[in-house]
VOVEX-239166 format. One record per residue: x, y, z of N, C-alpha, C in turn; residue number from 0. Coordinates in pm, whole numbers, always signed. Layout:
+--------+--------+--------+--------+--------+--------+--------+--------+--------+-----+
|    n.X |    n.Y |    n.Z |   ca.X |   ca.Y |   ca.Z |    c.X |    c.Y |    c.Z |   k |
+--------+--------+--------+--------+--------+--------+--------+--------+--------+-----+
|      X |      Y |      Z |      X |      Y |      Z |      X |      Y |      Z | NUM |
...
+--------+--------+--------+--------+--------+--------+--------+--------+--------+-----+
end
This chain:
+--------+--------+--------+--------+--------+--------+--------+--------+--------+-----+
|    n.X |    n.Y |    n.Z |   ca.X |   ca.Y |   ca.Z |    c.X |    c.Y |    c.Z |   k |
+--------+--------+--------+--------+--------+--------+--------+--------+--------+-----+
|   +147 |  -2235 |  +1311 |   +171 |  -2107 |  +1429 |   +153 |  -1977 |  +1317 |   0 |
|    +77 |  -1859 |  +1339 |    +91 |  -1775 |  +1224 |   +188 |  -1665 |  +1267 |   1 |
|   +248 |  -1644 |  +1187 |   +390 |  -1511 |  +1202 |   +303 |  -1368 |  +1246 |   2 |
|   +333 |  -1293 |  +1335 |   +276 |  -1170 |  +1322 |   +342 |  -1052 |  +1262 |   3 |
|   +380 |  -1066 |  +1136 |   +419 |   -945 |  +1056 |   +350 |   -846 |  +1035 |   4 |
|   +224 |   -883 |  +1011 |   +131 |   -757 |   +976 |    +67 |   -732 |  +1104 |   5 |
|    +64 |   -749 |  +1224 |    -11 |   -713 |  +1331 |     +0 |   -623 |  +1374 |   6 |
|    -86 |   -539 |  +1394 |    -54 |   -404 |  +1476 |   -196 |   -381 |  +1546 |   7 |
|   -190 |   -400 |  +1649 |   -308 |   -426 |  +1763 |   -408 |   -291 |  +1732 |   8 |
|   -419 |   -187 |  +1705 |   -439 |    -65 |  +1697 |   -516 |    -36 |  +1530 |   9 |
|   -502 |   -136 |  +1453 |   -602 |   -165 |  +1352 |   -684 |   -239 |  +1367 |  10 |
|   -797 |   -183 |  +1242 |   -933 |   -272 |  +1253 |   -878 |   -403 |  +1157 |  11 |
|   -790 |   -391 |  +1071 |   -778 |   -471 |   +942 |   -654 |   -574 |  +1022 |  12 |
|   -633 |   -672 |  +1038 |   -507 |   -759 |  +1062 |   -503 |   -878 |   +951 |  13 |
|   -401 |   -876 |   +884 |   -342 |  -1021 |   +804 |   -241 |  -1062 |   +874 |  14 |
|   -285 |  -1151 |   +932 |   -154 |  -1267 |  +1037 |   -143 |  -1384 |   +993 |  15 |
|    -51 |  -1376 |   +885 |    -63 |  -1523 |   +777 |   +117 |  -1525 |   +770 |  16 |
|   +166 |  -1638 |   +750 |   +317 |  -1652 |   +669 |   +307 |  -1575 |   +536 |  17 |
|   +409 |  -1504 |   +502 |   +449 |  -1503 |   +367 |   +468 |  -1583 |   +260 |  18 |
|   +536 |  -1699 |   +323 |   +548 |  -1828 |   +227 |   +422 |  -1904 |   +232 |  19 |
|   +397 |  -1915 |    +89 |   +258 |  -2009 |    +20 |   +303 |  -2078 |    -49 |  20 |
|   +245 |  -2209 |    -73 |   +281 |  -2284 |   -155 |   +244 |  -2226 |   -287 |  21 |
|   +325 |  -2231 |   -372 |   +335 |  -2162 |   -517 |   +211 |  -2216 |   -624 |  22 |
|   +133 |  -2310 |   -597 |    +34 |  -2334 |   -664 |    -89 |  -2266 |   -623 |  23 |
|   -114 |  -2214 |   -524 |   -198 |  -2187 |   -438 |   -282 |  -2066 |   -521 |  24 |
|   -190 |  -1997 |   -576 |   -316 |  -1869 |   -667 |   -361 |  -1923 |   -765 |  25 |
|   -332 |  -2020 |   -815 |   -388 |  -2075 |   -935 |   -524 |  -2170 |   -901 |  26 |
|   -525 |  -2203 |   -824 |   -654 |  -2274 |   -751 |   -751 |  -2211 |   -647 |  27 |
|   -732 |  -2126 |   -560 |   -805 |  -2062 |   -466 |   -919 |  -2001 |   -554 |  28 |
|   -897 |  -1911 |   -656 |   -990 |  -1853 |   -725 |  -1095 |  -1960 |   -756 |  29 |
|  -1082 |  -2081 |   -792 |  -1167 |  -2198 |   -809 |  -1256 |  -2241 |   -625 |  30 |
|  -1158 |  -2238 |   -572 |  -1186 |  -2313 |   -426 |  -1300 |  -2194 |   -352 |  31 |
|  -1275 |  -2046 |   -409 |  -1338 |  -1963 |   -338 |  -1500 |  -1952 |   -382 |  32 |
|  -1526 |  -1981 |   -538 |  -1677 |  -1960 |   -583 |  -1768 |  -1965 |   -508 |  33 |
|  -1788 |  -2071 |   -363 |  -1904 |  -2080 |   -296 |  -1927 |  -1949 |   -214 |  34 |
|  -1786 |  -1891 |   -159 |  -1814 |  -1780 |   -100 |  -1848 |  -1653 |   -165 |  35 |
|  -1797 |  -1661 |   -317 |  -1808 |  -1517 |   -385 |  -1971 |  -1524 |   -425 |  36 |
|  -2021 |  -1646 |   -458 |  -2178 |  -1655 |   -461 |  -2244 |  -1627 |   -353 |  37 |
|  -2220 |  -1617 |   -230 |  -2278 |  -1600 |   -127 |  -2251 |  -1426 |   -103 |  38 |
|  -2153 |  -1386 |   -147 |  -2130 |  -1248 |   -115 |  -2209 |  -1172 |   -193 |  39 |
|  -2214 |  -1245 |   -332 |  -2263 |  -1137 |   -469 |  -2463 |  -1135 |   -391 |  40 |
|  -2498 |  -1237 |   -343 |  -2619 |  -1258 |   -299 |  -2656 |  -1182 |   -170 |  41 |
|  -2549 |  -1176 |    -63 |  -2595 |  -1092 |    +50 |  -2572 |   -948 |    +17 |  42 |
|  -2460 |   -893 |    -94 |  -2438 |   -769 |   -113 |  -2566 |   -679 |   -128 |  43 |
|  -2660 |   -725 |   -196 |  -2783 |   -665 |   -218 |  -2861 |   -629 |    -58 |  44 |
|  -2850 |   -715 |    +13 |  -2948 |   -684 |   +139 |  -2838 |   -576 |   +207 |  45 |
|  -2720 |   -624 |   +186 |  -2640 |   -521 |   +269 |  -2648 |   -390 |   +219 |  46 |
|  -2658 |   -378 |    +98 |  -2670 |   -201 |    +42 |  -2834 |   -175 |   +103 |  47 |
|  -2900 |   -221 |   +103 |  -3044 |   -195 |   +167 |  -3026 |   -142 |   +342 |  48 |
|  -2953 |   -253 |   +410 |  -2958 |   -221 |   +544 |  -2886 |    -73 |   +570 |  49 |
|  -2729 |    -42 |   +483 |  -2697 |    +73 |   +485 |  -2771 |   +204 |   +442 |  50 |
|  -2875 |   +218 |   +357 |  -2939 |   +262 |   +333 |  -3051 |   +287 |   +452 |  51 |
|  -3128 |   +187 |   +529 |  -3166 |   +203 |   +634 |  -3140 |   +235 |   +753 |  52 |
|  -3008 |   +215 |   +757 |  -2899 |   +261 |   +878 |  -2900 |   +420 |   +840 |  53 |
|  -2891 |   +468 |   +731 |  -2860 |   +610 |   +702 |  -3016 |   +700 |   +740 |  54 |
|  -3101 |   +628 |   +713 |  -3274 |   +681 |   +725 |  -3272 |   +682 |   +864 |  55 |
|  -3186 |   +606 |   +959 |  -3224 |   +565 |  +1115 |  -3174 |   +696 |  +1176 |  56 |
|  -3037 |   +702 |  +1106 |  -2947 |   +829 |  +1140 |  -3058 |   +965 |  +1129 |  57 |
|  -3092 |   +958 |  +1021 |  -3162 |  +1125 |   +999 |  -3310 |  +1147 |  +1086 |  58 |
|  -3355 |  +1018 |  +1125 |  -3484 |  +1003 |  +1194 |  -3476 |   +984 |  +1350 |  59 |
|  -3378 |   +914 |  +1397 |  -3381 |   +879 |  +1523 |  -3274 |   +966 |  +1589 |  60 |
|  -3145 |   +992 |  +1516 |  -3024 |  +1047 |  +1551 |  -2909 |   +953 |  +1623 |  61 |
|  -2929 |   +845 |  +1561 |  -2798 |   +730 |  +1602 |  -2804 |   +603 |  +1508 |  62 |
|  -2724 |   +541 |  +1513 |  -2727 |   +422 |  +1429 |  -2766 |   +293 |  +1495 |  63 |
|  -2834 |   +231 |  +1412 |  -2900 |   +115 |  +1440 |  -2810 |     -8 |  +1474 |  64 |
|  -2790 |    -34 |  +1622 |  -2649 |   -131 |  +1638 |  -2676 |   -279 |  +1557 |  65 |
|  -2826 |   -311 |  +1534 |  -2840 |   -430 |  +1468 |  -2800 |   -419 |  +1347 |  66 |
|  -2838 |   -337 |  +1271 |  -2806 |   -301 |  +1126 |  -2654 |   -327 |  +1096 |  67 |
|  -2593 |   -246 |  +1159 |  -2489 |   -222 |  +1174 |  -2383 |   -355 |  +1205 |  68 |
|  -2417 |   -416 |  +1300 |  -2343 |   -541 |  +1339 |  -2370 |   -651 |  +1208 |  69 |
|  -2485 |   -644 |  +1134 |  -2485 |   -744 |  +1021 |  -2401 |   -667 |   +859 |  70 |
|  -2414 |   -558 |   +880 |  -2264 |   -508 |   +784 |  -2154 |   -523 |   +777 |  71 |
|  -2136 |   -505 |   +949 |  -1996 |   -502 |   +996 |  -1957 |   -711 |   +971 |  72 |
|  -2067 |   -758 |   +990 |  -2039 |   -927 |   +988 |  -2020 |   -954 |   +824 |  73 |
|  -2087 |   -880 |   +788 |  -2062 |   -906 |   +588 |  -1945 |   -889 |   +595 |  74 |
|  -1869 |   -761 |   +612 |  -1769 |   -683 |   +573 |  -1631 |   -796 |   +626 |  75 |
|  -1660 |   -833 |   +698 |  -1531 |   -946 |   +766 |  -1550 |  -1058 |   +679 |  76 |
|  -1665 |  -1096 |   +657 |  -1705 |  -1227 |   +592 |  -1636 |  -1230 |   +447 |  77 |
|  -1680 |  -1105 |   +389 |  -1605 |  -1039 |   +246 |  -1418 |  -1045 |   +251 |  78 |
|  -1394 |   -986 |   +373 |  -1266 |   -978 |   +353 |  -1194 |  -1101 |   +404 |  79 |
|  -1230 |  -1186 |   +463 |  -1174 |  -1314 |   +495 |  -1193 |  -1402 |   +362 |  80 |
|  -1283 |  -1388 |   +288 |  -1263 |  -1435 |   +143 |  -1174 |  -1410 |    +34 |  81 |
|  -1174 |  -1267 |    +53 |  -1088 |  -1203 |    -43 |   -922 |  -1227 |    +12 |  82 |
|   -889 |  -1249 |   +136 |   -765 |  -1290 |   +147 |   -709 |  -1438 |   +104 |  83 |
|   -843 |  -1517 |   +123 |   -825 |  -1656 |    +61 |   -781 |  -1656 |    -93 |  84 |
|   -893 |  -1574 |   -161 |   -915 |  -1587 |   -282 |   -791 |  -1530 |   -377 |  85 |
|   -697 |  -1429 |   -319 |   -566 |  -1375 |   -350 |   -458 |  -1458 |   -308 |  86 |
|   -463 |  -1545 |   -221 |   -371 |  -1630 |   -147 |   -284 |  -1589 |    -78 |  87 |
|   -355 |  -1501 |    +10 |   -270 |  -1441 |   +161 |   -289 |  -1541 |   +261 |  88 |
|   -373 |  -1627 |   +233 |   -380 |  -1744 |   +353 |   -403 |  -1846 |   +291 |  89 |
|   -354 |  -1960 |   +345 |   -370 |  -2107 |   +285 |   -473 |  -2174 |   +343 |  90 |
|   -512 |  -2116 |   +452 |   -620 |  -2162 |   +519 |   -781 |  -2148 |   +459 |  91 |
|   -880 |  -2221 |   +440 |   -989 |  -2224 |   +395 |  -1079 |  -2138 |   +488 |  92 |
|  -1141 |  -2043 |   +432 |  -1201 |  -1932 |   +547 |  -1341 |  -2029 |   +574 |  93 |
|  -1406 |  -1996 |   +686 |  -1522 |  -2075 |   +738 |  -1651 |  -2006 |   +667 |  94 |
|  -1757 |  -2053 |   +675 |  -1865 |  -2002 |   +610 |  -1940 |  -1955 |   +781 |  95 |
|  -1870 |  -1859 |   +817 |  -1912 |  -1819 |   +928 |  -1942 |  -1675 |   +924 |  96 |
|  -2059 |  -1648 |   +991 |  -2130 |  -1517 |   +979 |  -2131 |  -1417 |  +1116 |  97 |
|  -2028 |  -1404 |  +1173 |  -2033 |  -1342 |  +1337 |  -2083 |  -1221 |  +1304 |  98 |
|  -2248 |  -1180 |  +1322 |  -2296 |  -1048 |  +1309 |  -2255 |   -964 |  +1414 |  99 |
|  -2145 |   -930 |  +1466 |  -2121 |   -818 |  +1594 |  -1971 |   -769 |  +1521 | 100 |
|  -1955 |   -650 |  +1593 |  -1849 |   -570 |  +1548 |  -1733 |   -621 |  +1573 | 101 |
|  -1725 |   -696 |  +1706 |  -1611 |   -762 |  +1715 |  -1557 |   -893 |  +1674 | 102 |
|  -1450 |   -946 |  +1630 |  -1407 |  -1056 |  +1517 |  -1428 |  -1158 |  +1659 | 103 |
|  -1447 |  -1287 |  +1568 |  -1483 |  -1400 |  +1696 |  -1368 |  -1508 |  +1674 | 104 |
|  -1273 |  -1456 |  +1608 |  -1139 |  -1534 |  +1576 |  -1161 |  -1642 |  +1521 | 105 |
|  -1269 |  -1639 |  +1431 |  -1290 |  -1831 |  +1374 |  -1227 |  -1840 |  +1263 | 106 |
|  -1145 |  -1722 |  +1203 |  -1038 |  -1729 |  +1126 |   -879 |  -1657 |  +1136 | 107 |
|   -826 |  -1722 |  +1184 |   -701 |  -1611 |  +1239 |   -629 |  -1579 |  +1154 | 108 |
|   -606 |  -1605 |  +1062 |   -527 |  -1543 |   +931 |   -545 |  -1375 |   +913 | 109 |
|   -712 |  -1366 |   +939 |   -762 |  -1254 |   +884 |   -860 |  -1200 |   +983 | 110 |
|   -822 |  -1065 |  +1075 |   -912 |  -1012 |  +1155 |   -956 |   -890 |  +1122 | 111 |
|  -1078 |   -847 |  +1145 |  -1158 |   -732 |  +1110 |  -1239 |   -689 |  +1273 | 112 |
|  -1184 |   -582 |  +1347 |  -1264 |   -534 |  +1426 |  -1297 |   -376 |  +1438 | 113 |
|  -1421 |   -338 |  +1349 |  -1460 |   -224 |  +1333 |  -1505 |   -138 |  +1456 | 114 |
|  -1518 |    -35 |  +1492 |  -1543 |    +25 |  +1581 |  -1687 |    -12 |  +1663 | 115 |
|  -1768 |     +0 |  +1775 |  -1886 |    -15 |  +1794 |  -1952 |   +129 |  +1794 | 116 |
|  -2074 |    +96 |  +1728 |  -2192 |   +189 |  +1748 |  -2171 |   +313 |  +1862 | 117 |
|  -2157 |   +427 |  +1839 |  -2160 |   +517 |  +1925 |  -2296 |   +539 |  +2010 | 118 |
|  -2306 |   +574 |  +2117 |  -2423 |   +606 |  +2167 |  -2532 |   +724 |  +2106 | 119 |
|  -2470 |   +843 |  +2035 |  -2549 |   +906 |  +1947 |  -2451 |   +929 |  +1829 | 120 |
|  -2540 |   +999 |  +1744 |  -2477 |   +988 |  +1590 |  -2503 |  +1165 |  +1540 | 121 |
|  -2434 |  +1270 |  +1539 |  -2490 |  +1391 |  +1487 |  -2524 |  +1380 |  +1373 | 122 |
|  -2648 |  +1433 |  +1322 |  -2737 |  +1420 |  +1231 |  -2628 |  +1451 |  +1090 | 123 |
|  -2495 |  +1554 |  +1134 |  -2392 |  +1598 |  +1024 |  -2325 |  +1510 |   +955 | 124 |
|  -2310 |  +1380 |  +1050 |  -2235 |  +1286 |   +975 |  -2299 |  +1205 |   +854 | 125 |
|  -2461 |  +1244 |   +829 |  -2557 |  +1218 |   +709 |  -2460 |  +1239 |   +611 | 126 |
|  -2393 |  +1365 |   +627 |  -2300 |  +1403 |   +518 |  -2149 |  +1357 |   +457 | 127 |
|  -2122 |  +1260 |   +564 |  -1984 |  +1185 |   +539 |  -1993 |  +1141 |   +430 | 128 |
|  -2095 |  +1068 |   +384 |  -2079 |   +999 |   +256 |  -2019 |  +1101 |   +129 | 129 |
|  -2068 |  +1244 |   +131 |  -1992 |  +1354 |    +51 |  -1892 |  +1387 |   +109 | 130 |
|  -1863 |  +1407 |   +210 |  -1746 |  +1446 |   +271 |  -1624 |  +1387 |   +221 | 131 |
|  -1637 |  +1247 |   +219 |  -1538 |  +1151 |   +179 |  -1494 |  +1109 |    +43 | 132 |
|  -1571 |  +1242 |    -55 |  -1525 |  +1158 |   -175 |  -1400 |  +1239 |   -221 | 133 |
|  -1316 |  +1319 |   -152 |  -1178 |  +1335 |   -171 |  -1092 |  +1206 |   -165 | 134 |
|  -1133 |  +1116 |    -50 |  -1084 |   +995 |    -25 |  -1106 |   +884 |   -136 | 135 |
|  -1235 |   +913 |   -190 |  -1244 |   +834 |   -279 |  -1181 |   +813 |   -384 | 136 |
|  -1168 |   +941 |   -463 |  -1041 |   +980 |   -562 |   -915 |   +929 |   -520 | 137 |
|   -866 |   +942 |   -399 |   -738 |   +943 |   -354 |   -725 |   +780 |   -342 | 138 |
|   -870 |   +710 |   -300 |   -827 |   +530 |   -261 |   -818 |   +487 |   -437 | 139 |
|   -919 |   +532 |   -485 |   -909 |   +479 |   -640 |   -780 |   +474 |   -703 | 140 |
|   -686 |   +561 |   -670 |   -564 |   +584 |   -747 |   -487 |   +506 |   -699 | 141 |
|   -486 |   +498 |   -534 |   -414 |   +412 |   -477 |   -433 |   +259 |   -504 | 142 |
|   -572 |   +238 |   -500 |   -593 |    +86 |   -542 |   -549 |    +52 |   -690 | 143 |
|   -552 |   +126 |   -799 |   -493 |   +106 |   -917 |   -356 |    +41 |   -886 | 144 |
|   -297 |   +112 |   -827 |   -135 |    +90 |   -780 |   -134 |    -61 |   -707 | 145 |
|   -253 |    -44 |   -638 |   -233 |   -191 |   -572 |   -260 |   -334 |   -631 | 146 |
|   -372 |   -302 |   -739 |   -390 |   -390 |   -825 |   -234 |   -428 |   -900 | 147 |
|   -176 |   -313 |   -955 |    -31 |   -330 |  -1005 |    +10 |   -454 |   -955 | 148 |
|    +56 |   -404 |   -778 |   +125 |   -485 |   -721 |   +105 |   -624 |   -692 | 149 |
|    -30 |   -632 |   -673 |    -92 |   -761 |   -663 |    -51 |   -835 |   -755 | 150 |
|    -73 |   -802 |   -908 |    -35 |   -916 |  -1005 |   +117 |   -922 |  -1014 | 151 |
|   +225 |   -840 |   -981 |   +322 |   -866 |   -979 |   +375 |   -961 |   -885 | 152 |
|   +334 |   -942 |   -737 |   +306 |  -1007 |   -651 |   +277 |  -1162 |   -667 | 153 |
|   +160 |  -1182 |   -732 |   +120 |  -1286 |   -756 |   +221 |  -1391 |   -836 | 154 |
|   +251 |  -1337 |   -915 |   +405 |  -1418 |  -1035 |   +479 |  -1459 |   -963 | 155 |
|   +516 |  -1328 |   -852 |   +648 |  -1366 |   -720 |   +622 |  -1493 |   -684 | 156 |
|   +501 |  -1514 |   -598 |   +442 |  -1648 |   -521 |   +479 |  -1761 |   -640 | 157 |
|   +429 |  -1742 |   -789 |   +414 |  -1858 |   -848 |   +545 |  -1913 |   -856 | 158 |
|   +656 |  -1830 |   -904 |   +793 |  -1864 |   -892 |   +865 |  -1902 |   -775 | 159 |
|   +874 |  -1824 |   -690 |   +908 |  -1854 |   -558 |   +845 |  -1896 |   -413 | 160 |
|   +726 |  -1901 |   -429 |   +665 |  -1985 |   -313 |   +644 |  -1878 |   -177 | 161 |
|   +673 |  -1736 |   -233 |   +691 |  -1656 |   -100 |   +630 |  -1522 |   -166 | 162 |
|   +501 |  -1450 |    -59 |   +488 |  -1316 |   -113 |   +629 |  -1205 |    -58 | 163 |
|   +645 |  -1134 |   -185 |   +726 |  -1035 |   -141 |   +681 |   -930 |    -36 | 164 |
|   +743 |   -967 |    +71 |   +719 |   -859 |   +224 |   +675 |   -719 |   +199 | 165 |
|   +776 |   -637 |   +119 |   +703 |   -498 |    +94 |   +578 |   -473 |     +7 | 166 |
|   +575 |   -582 |   -115 |   +428 |   -579 |   -163 |   +291 |   -635 |    -78 | 167 |
|   +337 |   -719 |    -17 |   +218 |   -772 |    +75 |   +203 |   -648 |   +143 | 168 |
|   +304 |   -598 |   +239 |   +242 |   -481 |   +318 |   +186 |   -351 |   +255 | 169 |
|   +247 |   -328 |   +133 |   +165 |   -218 |   +107 |    +19 |   -243 |    +55 | 170 |
|     +0 |   -369 |    +26 |   -180 |   -399 |     +3 |   -207 |   -377 |   +136 | 171 |
|   -165 |   -440 |   +200 |   -241 |   -458 |   +349 |   -259 |   -317 |   +394 | 172 |
|   -164 |   -207 |   +373 |   -172 |    -73 |   +435 |   -305 |     +1 |   +336 | 173 |
|   -318 |    -68 |   +185 |   -432 |    -17 |   +140 |   -572 |    -36 |   +153 | 174 |
|   -587 |   -163 |   +226 |   -709 |   -224 |   +268 |   -756 |   -153 |   +396 | 175 |
|   -630 |   -123 |   +504 |   -651 |    -45 |   +611 |   -716 |    +63 |   +575 | 176 |
|   -658 |   +162 |   +483 |   -712 |   +319 |   +415 |   -871 |   +247 |   +361 | 177 |
|   -880 |   +189 |   +317 |  -1024 |   +129 |   +283 |  -1126 |   +152 |   +388 | 178 |
|  -1058 |    +97 |   +511 |  -1149 |    +55 |   +608 |  -1157 |   +170 |   +692 | 179 |
|  -1068 |   +268 |   +673 |  -1101 |   +400 |   +749 |  -1233 |   +502 |   +703 | 180 |
|  -1181 |   +492 |   +582 |  -1297 |   +559 |   +477 |  -1465 |   +512 |   +522 | 181 |
|  -1426 |   +351 |   +550 |  -1554 |   +264 |   +542 |  -1644 |   +320 |   +666 | 182 |
|  -1521 |   +323 |   +797 |  -1588 |   +366 |   +924 |  -1651 |   +482 |   +932 | 183 |
|  -1598 |   +571 |   +818 |  -1643 |   +723 |   +831 |  -1762 |   +733 |   +749 | 184 |
|  -1758 |   +671 |   +655 |  -1903 |   +696 |   +569 |  -2011 |   +604 |   +647 | 185 |
|  -1994 |   +467 |   +721 |  -2088 |   +430 |   +790 |  -2132 |   +498 |   +936 | 186 |
|  -2038 |   +627 |   +943 |  -2079 |   +705 |  +1059 |  -2054 |   +647 |  +1186 | 187 |
|  -1987 |   +538 |  +1193 |  -1956 |   +524 |  +1354 |  -1825 |   +567 |  +1380 | 188 |
|  -1742 |   +644 |  +1306 |  -1641 |   +703 |  +1356 |  -1652 |   +849 |  +1305 | 189 |
|  -1698 |   +943 |  +1319 |  -1705 |  +1080 |  +1275 |  -1611 |  +1164 |  +1262 | 190 |
|  -1449 |  +1116 |  +1297 |  -1351 |  +1206 |  +1266 |  -1295 |  +1159 |  +1143 | 191 |
|  -1299 |  +1302 |  +1074 |  -1215 |  +1316 |   +936 |  -1103 |  +1230 |   +913 | 192 |
|  -1110 |  +1098 |   +840 |  -1000 |  +1014 |   +786 |   -852 |  +1098 |   +766 | 193 |
|   -764 |  +1033 |   +826 |   -632 |  +1100 |   +746 |   -625 |  +1028 |   +566 | 194 |
|   -565 |  +1118 |   +528 |   -520 |  +1087 |   +381 |   -428 |   +979 |   +379 | 195 |
|   -452 |   +854 |   +278 |   -320 |   +781 |   +241 |   -304 |   +652 |   +328 | 196 |
|   -202 |   +596 |   +309 |   -158 |   +469 |   +365 |    -29 |   +489 |   +499 | 197 |
+--------+--------+--------+--------+--------+--------+--------+--------+--------+-----+
end
């Protein structure tokens, strides 16, 4: 039974797994995750093209293509599930599940990603979101550097105690959520300018 420590109903990204983890798991998860990382590496090139095609679709048609966006959203979900396992946030092995819809299909209860659906119309001014988000990229990079440092310290804590320090893991979750707020803005599914920080 998963504990709802990190569960917030209004968030796109939810990490819903116990803080307690067998302390040997951070050592073996990277090896177990290799098949997922290979798939992610192969799919990333396809996803980059689909993002470009979606940008062009908005330019010429005035709205996002739901099919292209659904594929990208499904890839993001697969990637974040694999990442959660890779870093030892969950002991449950992620499925080779490619749910190509914005809505999460609950195939992996420890991690859920529910990005917004494609709006009926997308203003062509949203094509500039990629550039308008540059200040967010800068802030996100700086916060991510802190998150990496926190992750390393927390990883050693898990090795010795068998439990994620709550404040550290919650900080990492907030950083991931900030990244997805930027992502949906850049993907033009939410044209409201995201708030800064975590």
